[in-house]
N, C-alpha and C positions, 0 to 999 in steps of 0.2 A: 395921467389918471388911470387907476386900476379898473379893469373890466369888471362888471358885476358878475357875481357868482350865482349860477342857476343850478338847482338840483332837480332835474326831471325825474319823476318816479316811473315805475314800470307802466303805469297807465298812459303816460306820455310817450315813452320810448316805443311802446307797442304800436302807436299810431304812425311812427316812422316806417314801419314794416307792413302793416295791414292796410290795404287800400279798399276794404269793403265799404259798402254804403252805410253800415251801422256804426262806423267810426266817426262819431261826432267830433267836431272841432279839429279834424285832422289837419286842416289848413293852418291852424294856430300852432299845432305841434311841429309841422314842417317849417314854419317860420322861425320857431325857436331853434330847431336843428340848423337851419340855414344861417341864422345869426351867429351861432356858435362856430360853424365852419368858416364864416367870414371874419372871425376874430372879434366880434362885437360883444361877446360875453364869454365867460369861462363856464364849463360844465364839469360837474363832479358828481359821481354816483357811488353808492356803496357797491362793493364787489358782488353782493348777492343779486344784483340786477339780472345777471345772465341766467340764474336759476328761475327767477320769477318770470322773466320774459320767455325763456325757453319752455316753461311749463304751459303758458298760455298759447304760444305758437304751436306747440305739439298737440294741443287740444283743438284749436281753431283751424289750423292749416297743417295737418299731419304730413302731407306729402311735400309741402314747401318749407316746412319748419327748418330743416338743416340749412338750406340755402339762405333763408331769411335771417336766421340767427348768425350765420357766418358773415352776412353783409353788415349786421349791426356790430358784431365784434370787430370787423375791419375798420369801423369808425374810430377805434382806439379811444374810447371814452376814458377820461381820467377817473381812477377808482380810489376809494378809501376802504379800508377794512371795517367791517361792522363793529369789531371789537374796539376800534378807536372811538366810537361814539355810543357804545353800549349803555353807559351809565345814563346818558340823556335819553336814550331810547327806552330804557326801562322806566324812567320817570314818566315819559309820555304814555306808556302802556298803563301805568297805574292811575294817572289822572284823567286820561282821555278815553281809556278803554279801547285802544286800537291794537292791532297785531304788532309783533316785533318787526315784521317785514316792513310794514308801513311806517312804523315809528323810526326805523333806521334812516330812511330817506330824510324825514323831517329833522332828525337829530343832526344830520350832516349840515343842513341849512342853519340850524340853531347854533351849533358849536363853531362853525366856520364863517358865520355872518353872511350867509347866502339866502336865497329864496327858493323854497320848495315850490315847484310847479306841478300840479296834479290835476287829473281829470276826475278824481274821486271826490265828489261833493260831500259825501258822508264823512270822509276823513277830515275835510276842511271844517265841517260843522263841529265835529267832536274836538278838534284842536284849536278852535277859534280864539281862545284866550292866550294861546301860546304865541301866535304871530309867526312871522317868517314863512308864510305860505300863501299861495294864491291859486285860484282855480284857473286852469288852462285858458278857458274862454275869456278871462279878464287879464291875462298876462300881457304886459308890455315891457319892452326893453327900456 
């Protein structure tokens, strides 16, 4: 049986690195990461994840950002190029009024039959008709 494909967006990946008290559902994000590391699911992210995550780390933890980003890169997440799912992403932008960055993660899940896991409730509301997405707090393997 093939492992389920999970597409964590930047809001989830950031919780793997940021241990502050304002990181809601961090335990759920770590459970997803641990399930992936244990081989219980496959994780695939668009290659732009490093830019999005790096931007937030640089703003929230400027002194720790280089080390935190290096630790995340060392996980060697499987990546897909945004261009490979751009058509679907542009469709999501037009119908759900979301950014290209957010749409690309969701497009990976749609095009490859996976599930987007996000902590961004607004994105989930805007794309609710599209499916293939779940709020981190509701995610179960």
